[in-house]
C-alpha positions in Angstrom: -14.0 -7.1 64.7 -13.5 -7.0 61.1 -12.8 -3.6 59.5 -14.6 -2.6 56.0 -13.0 -2.0 53.1 -12.1 1.2 51.7 -12.4 1.4 48.0 -8.9 1.9 45.8 -9.0 6.0 45.2 -10.8 6.8 48.4 -9.2 9.8 49.4 -11.1 10.3 53.3 -14.1 12.6 51.1 -11.9 15.2 49.6 -11.9 15.4 45.8 -9.6 11.7 44.7 -6.6 12.8 42.4 -7.9 11.6 39.6 -11.3 14.0 39.0 -8.7 17.0 40.3 -6.0 16.3 37.8 -7.1 17.3 34.0 -7.9 15.1 31.3 -4.8 15.4 28.5 -4.6 14.3 25.1 -6.9 12.9 22.4 -7.3 9.8 20.8 -8.8 9.8 16.9 -10.0 6.9 15.9 -9.7 7.5 12.3 -6.1 8.0 12.5 -5.6 4.2 12.5 -7.4 4.3 9.1 -5.9 7.2 7.7 -2.7 6.9 6.3 0.1 10.2 5.8 1.9 9.7 2.7 4.7 12.6 1.6 4.8 14.3 -1.4 8.3 13.3 -2.6 7.6 10.4 -2.2 5.5 10.1 -4.6 8.3 10.7 -7.2 9.7 7.1 -6.5 5.9 6.1 -8.7 5.8 6.3 -12.7 4.0 9.5 -13.4 0.4 8.6 -14.4 -2.9 8.5 -12.0 -2.1 7.2 -8.3 -5.3 5.5 -6.4 -5.4 4.0 -3.2 -4.6 0.7 -5.0 -1.2 2.4 -6.7 0.1 3.2 -3.3 -0.7 -0.1 -1.8 1.6 -1.5 -5.0 4.2 0.7 -4.5 4.4 0.0 0.1 3.7 3.6 0.4 0.5 2.8 2.8 -0.4 -0.2 5.0 -3.1 -2.5 3.3 -5.3 -1.7 6.1 -6.0 1.6 5.2 -9.0 2.6 4.2 -8.2 6.7 3.5 -4.9 7.9 2.3 -3.9 11.7 2.2 -0.6 13.1 0.7 1.4 15.7 2.7 3.4 18.2 0.7 7.2 17.9 1.8 10.0 18.1 -0.6 10.0 18.7 -4.3 7.8 17.2 -7.3 9.2 16.5 -10.9 6.2 14.3 -12.1 2.8 15.2 -12.9 0.2 13.1 -11.2 -3.1 12.6 -11.0 -4.5 11.7 -7.6 -7.9 9.7 -7.9 -9.7 9.1 -4.3 -6.8 10.3 -2.4 -7.2 13.1 -0.4 -4.1 16.0 -0.3 -3.5 19.1 2.0 -3.9 22.3 0.6 -0.1 22.9 0.0 0.4 19.3 -1.8 -2.3 20.3 -4.0 -0.4 23.4 -5.5 3.0 21.6 -5.5 1.0 18.8 -7.7 -0.9 21.2 -10.1 2.6 23.2 -10.3 3.9 20.3 -11.8 1.4 19.5 -14.4 -0.6 17.3 -12.5 -4.3 17.1 -10.8 -6.5 16.0 -8.4 -9.4 14.4 -8.1 -11.5 13.6 -5.6 
């Protein structure tokens, strides 16, 4: 007579390996919509108002990005006005120290 099949991962009644091991990692679904821009990349742009359209035109963020965030790295030498773009606390301080402003 034929035997039955045992489900893949069945370990004879003991807790299976996939339930014993901890789950690790985290995948943020918001991450694919948000692009990060390093602050020293802003010096490539002309001083003035920076919004998502200006960042896309300068190829600093992909066209699929719905949000952008400025992260402090390096020095800023020009004054910028950020509109509709998020910035970290350090980046805000650096932009304001260079004579710019942040409007979210």
